[in-house]
N, CA, C and O atoms as a GROMACS GRO file, in nm:
protein
  208
    1UNK      N    1   9.114  -9.611  -0.437
    1UNK     CA    2   9.210  -9.510  -0.385
    1UNK      C    3   9.346  -9.593  -0.349
    1UNK      O    4   9.340  -9.701  -0.290
    2UNK      N    5   9.460  -9.536  -0.387
    2UNK     CA    6   9.581  -9.612  -0.372
    2UNK      C    7   9.619  -9.589  -0.209
    2UNK      O    8   9.584  -9.487  -0.149
    3UNK      N    9   9.683  -9.682  -0.155
    3UNK     CA   10   9.742  -9.672  -0.018
    3UNK      C   11   9.860  -9.574  -0.017
    3UNK      O   12   9.945  -9.568  -0.105
    4UNK      N   13   9.856  -9.505   0.085
    4UNK     CA   14   9.969  -9.396   0.095
    4UNK      C   15  10.105  -9.481   0.153
    4UNK      O   16  10.096  -9.589   0.211
    5UNK      N   17  10.208  -9.423   0.130
    5UNK     CA   18  10.327  -9.485   0.182
    5UNK      C   19  10.342  -9.476   0.337
    5UNK      O   20  10.289  -9.381   0.395
    6UNK      N   21  10.401  -9.555   0.396
    6UNK     CA   22  10.415  -9.570   0.542
    6UNK      C   23  10.449  -9.439   0.602
    6UNK      O   24  10.377  -9.397   0.693
    7UNK      N   25  10.558  -9.362   0.559
    7UNK     CA   26  10.596  -9.234   0.628
    7UNK      C   27  10.477  -9.120   0.609
    7UNK      O   28  10.450  -9.038   0.697
    8UNK      N   29  10.417  -9.126   0.492
    8UNK     CA   30  10.310  -9.033   0.474
    8UNK      C   31  10.201  -9.062   0.574
    8UNK      O   32  10.145  -8.971   0.636
    9UNK      N   33  10.170  -9.196   0.591
    9UNK     CA   34  10.046  -9.240   0.668
    9UNK      C   35  10.075  -9.207   0.820
    9UNK      O   36   9.988  -9.165   0.896
   10UNK      N   37  10.216  -9.231   0.858
   10UNK     CA   38  10.248  -9.198   1.003
   10UNK      C   39  10.236  -9.053   1.026
   10UNK      O   40  10.181  -9.014   1.129
   11UNK      N   41  10.286  -8.965   0.936
   11UNK     CA   42  10.274  -8.822   0.942
   11UNK      C   43  10.138  -8.780   0.962
   11UNK      O   44  10.108  -8.718   1.064
   12UNK      N   45  10.047  -8.813   0.866
   12UNK     CA   46   9.892  -8.789   0.876
   12UNK      C   47   9.840  -8.828   1.015
   12UNK      O   48   9.769  -8.750   1.078
   13UNK      N   49   9.872  -8.942   1.061
   13UNK     CA   50   9.820  -8.984   1.188
   13UNK      C   51   9.871  -8.911   1.295
   13UNK      O   52   9.801  -8.888   1.394
   14UNK      N   53   9.999  -8.867   1.286
   14UNK     CA   54  10.067  -8.784   1.400
   14UNK      C   55   9.991  -8.645   1.398
   14UNK      O   56   9.966  -8.588   1.504
   15UNK      N   57   9.957  -8.593   1.283
   15UNK     CA   58   9.900  -8.457   1.273
   15UNK      C   59   9.743  -8.452   1.307
   15UNK      O   60   9.690  -8.363   1.374
   16UNK      N   61   9.677  -8.563   1.250
   16UNK     CA   62   9.544  -8.543   1.266
   16UNK      C   63   9.480  -8.652   1.366
   16UNK      O   64   9.362  -8.649   1.399
   17UNK      N   65   9.563  -8.741   1.407
   17UNK     CA   66   9.513  -8.833   1.509
   17UNK      C   67   9.428  -8.959   1.444
   17UNK      O   68   9.424  -8.979   1.322
   18UNK      N   69   9.371  -9.029   1.528
   18UNK     CA   70   9.292  -9.141   1.482
   18UNK      C   71   9.152  -9.098   1.447
   18UNK      O   72   9.069  -9.087   1.537
   19UNK      N   73   9.120  -9.072   1.322
   19UNK     CA   74   8.993  -9.016   1.282
   19UNK      C   75   8.875  -9.110   1.318
   19UNK      O   76   8.778  -9.074   1.384
   20UNK      N   77   8.894  -9.236   1.265
   20UNK     CA   78   8.784  -9.338   1.303
   20UNK      C   79   8.857  -9.450   1.373
   20UNK      O   80   8.917  -9.535   1.307
   21UNK      N   81   8.853  -9.451   1.507
   21UNK     CA   82   8.910  -9.558   1.583
   21UNK      C   83   8.833  -9.696   1.559
   21UNK      O   84   8.715  -9.698   1.525
   22UNK      N   85   8.909  -9.807   1.579
   22UNK     CA   86   8.849  -9.933   1.548
   22UNK      C   87   8.729  -9.974   1.655
   22UNK      O   88   8.634 -10.045   1.625
   23UNK      N   89   8.751  -9.922   1.775
   23UNK     CA   90   8.641  -9.938   1.881
   23UNK      C   91   8.609  -9.815   1.939
   23UNK      O   92   8.694  -9.726   1.933
   24UNK      N   93   8.491  -9.791   2.001
   24UNK     CA   94   8.453  -9.664   2.058
   24UNK      C   95   8.494  -9.675   2.206
   24UNK      O   96   8.522  -9.785   2.255
   25UNK      N   97   8.498  -9.562   2.274
   25UNK     CA   98   8.531  -9.546   2.406
   25UNK      C   99   8.455  -9.640   2.506
   25UNK      O  100   8.514  -9.685   2.604
   26UNK      N  101   8.339  -9.666   2.483
   26UNK     CA  102   8.252  -9.758   2.576
   26UNK      C  103   8.280  -9.900   2.539
   26UNK      O  104   8.233  -9.988   2.612
   27UNK      N  105   8.352  -9.935   2.436
   27UNK     CA  106   8.387 -10.070   2.407
   27UNK      C  107   8.517 -10.109   2.477
   27UNK      O  108   8.543 -10.228   2.498
   28UNK      N  109   8.598 -10.012   2.513
   28UNK     CA  110   8.739 -10.031   2.557
   28UNK      C  111   8.733 -10.063   2.713
   28UNK      O  112   8.651 -10.012   2.790
   29UNK      N  113   8.835 -10.156   2.749
   29UNK     CA  114   8.847 -10.184   2.891
   29UNK      C  115   8.919 -10.082   2.974
   29UNK      O  116   8.923 -10.093   3.096
   30UNK      N  117   8.979  -9.980   2.907
   30UNK     CA  118   9.065  -9.885   2.971
   30UNK      C  119   8.985  -9.761   3.013
   30UNK      O  120   9.049  -9.668   3.062
   31UNK      N  121   8.857  -9.749   3.000
   31UNK     CA  122   8.778  -9.636   3.040
   31UNK      C  123   8.786  -9.613   3.182
   31UNK      O  124   8.817  -9.707   3.256
   32UNK      N  125   8.758  -9.486   3.233
   32UNK     CA  126   8.752  -9.459   3.362
   32UNK      C  127   8.645  -9.514   3.450
   32UNK      O  128   8.539  -9.541   3.394
   33UNK      N  129   8.655  -9.533   3.573
   33UNK     CA  130   8.558  -9.592   3.667
   33UNK      C  131   8.436  -9.477   3.660
   33UNK      O  132   8.456  -9.356   3.669
   34UNK      N  133   8.320  -9.534   3.645
   34UNK     CA  134   8.190  -9.443   3.626
   34UNK      C  135   8.165  -9.380   3.759
   34UNK      O  136   8.106  -9.272   3.758
   35UNK      N  137   8.206  -9.436   3.882
   35UNK     CA  138   8.175  -9.388   4.001
   35UNK      C  139   8.234  -9.256   4.033
   35UNK      O  140   8.187  -9.192   4.127
   36UNK      N  141   8.333  -9.211   3.963
   36UNK     CA  142   8.412  -9.073   3.981
   36UNK      C  143   8.336  -8.970   3.900
   36UNK      O  144   8.381  -8.855   3.909
   37UNK      N  145   8.240  -8.986   3.831
   37UNK     CA  146   8.182  -8.889   3.741
   37UNK      C  147   8.124  -8.769   3.803
   37UNK      O  148   8.143  -8.656   3.758
   38UNK      N  149   8.046  -8.796   3.916
   38UNK     CA  150   7.971  -8.690   3.980
   38UNK      C  151   8.082  -8.611   4.063
   38UNK      O  152   8.080  -8.489   4.052
   39UNK      N  153   8.164  -8.661   4.133
   39UNK     CA  154   8.264  -8.587   4.205
   39UNK      C  155   8.346  -8.497   4.112
   39UNK      O  156   8.371  -8.380   4.140
   40UNK      N  157   8.386  -8.558   4.000
   40UNK     CA  158   8.457  -8.467   3.903
   40UNK      C  159   8.376  -8.360   3.846
   40UNK      O  160   8.430  -8.250   3.831
   41UNK      N  161   8.258  -8.376   3.814
   41UNK     CA  162   8.173  -8.276   3.762
   41UNK      C  163   8.154  -8.166   3.865
   41UNK      O  164   8.162  -8.047   3.836
   42UNK      N  165   8.128  -8.213   3.989
   42UNK     CA  166   8.102  -8.098   4.098
   42UNK      C  167   8.226  -8.020   4.127
   42UNK      O  168   8.220  -7.900   4.156
   43UNK      N  169   8.341  -8.088   4.120
   43UNK     CA  170   8.470  -8.024   4.146
   43UNK      C  171   8.502  -7.922   4.038
   43UNK      O  172   8.569  -7.820   4.061
   44UNK      N  173   8.454  -7.952   3.926
   44UNK     CA  174   8.488  -7.862   3.796
   44UNK      C  175   8.379  -7.776   3.747
   44UNK      O  176   8.381  -7.733   3.632
   45UNK      N  177   8.275  -7.747   3.836
   45UNK     CA  178   8.159  -7.677   3.805
   45UNK      C  179   8.204  -7.520   3.772
   45UNK      O  180   8.300  -7.473   3.833
   46UNK      N  181   8.138  -7.448   3.684
   46UNK     CA  182   8.188  -7.317   3.674
   46UNK      C  183   8.144  -7.228   3.797
   46UNK      O  184   8.052  -7.269   3.867
   47UNK      N  185   8.206  -7.107   3.826
   47UNK     CA  186   8.181  -7.032   3.938
   47UNK      C  187   8.032  -6.969   3.933
   47UNK      O  188   7.984  -6.931   4.040
   48UNK      N  189   7.972  -6.959   3.837
   48UNK     CA  190   7.841  -6.895   3.827
   48UNK      C  191   7.732  -7.012   3.853
   48UNK      O  192   7.612  -6.988   3.864
   49UNK      N  193   7.778  -7.122   3.862
   49UNK     CA  194   7.674  -7.231   3.875
   49UNK      C  195   7.589  -7.219   4.011
   49UNK      O  196   7.469  -7.247   4.012
   50UNK      N  197   7.658  -7.175   4.121
   50UNK     CA  198   7.573  -7.164   4.244
   50UNK      C  199   7.495  -7.045   4.266
   50UNK      O  200   7.422  -7.034   4.364
   51UNK      N  201   7.510  -6.944   4.166
   51UNK     CA  202   7.432  -6.816   4.173
   51UNK      C  203   7.274  -6.847   4.130
   51UNK      O  204   7.248  -6.923   4.036
   52UNK      N  205   7.186  -6.791   4.196
   52UNK     CA  206   7.047  -6.805   4.170
   52UNK      C  207   6.986  -6.671   4.114
   52UNK      O  208   6.867  -6.664   4.085
   0.00000   0.00000   0.00000
């Protein structure tokens, strides 16, 4: 497959984003602190969650 010209490649990346990133989110250093996960989930739970 032929390489696309740079302007076309940039436009495709702008529209569709990075389809296959070079690294996964768990391999990156910039991921959020895992200690905040429960607090965020509890703060954003749906209103019907507490109904029995």
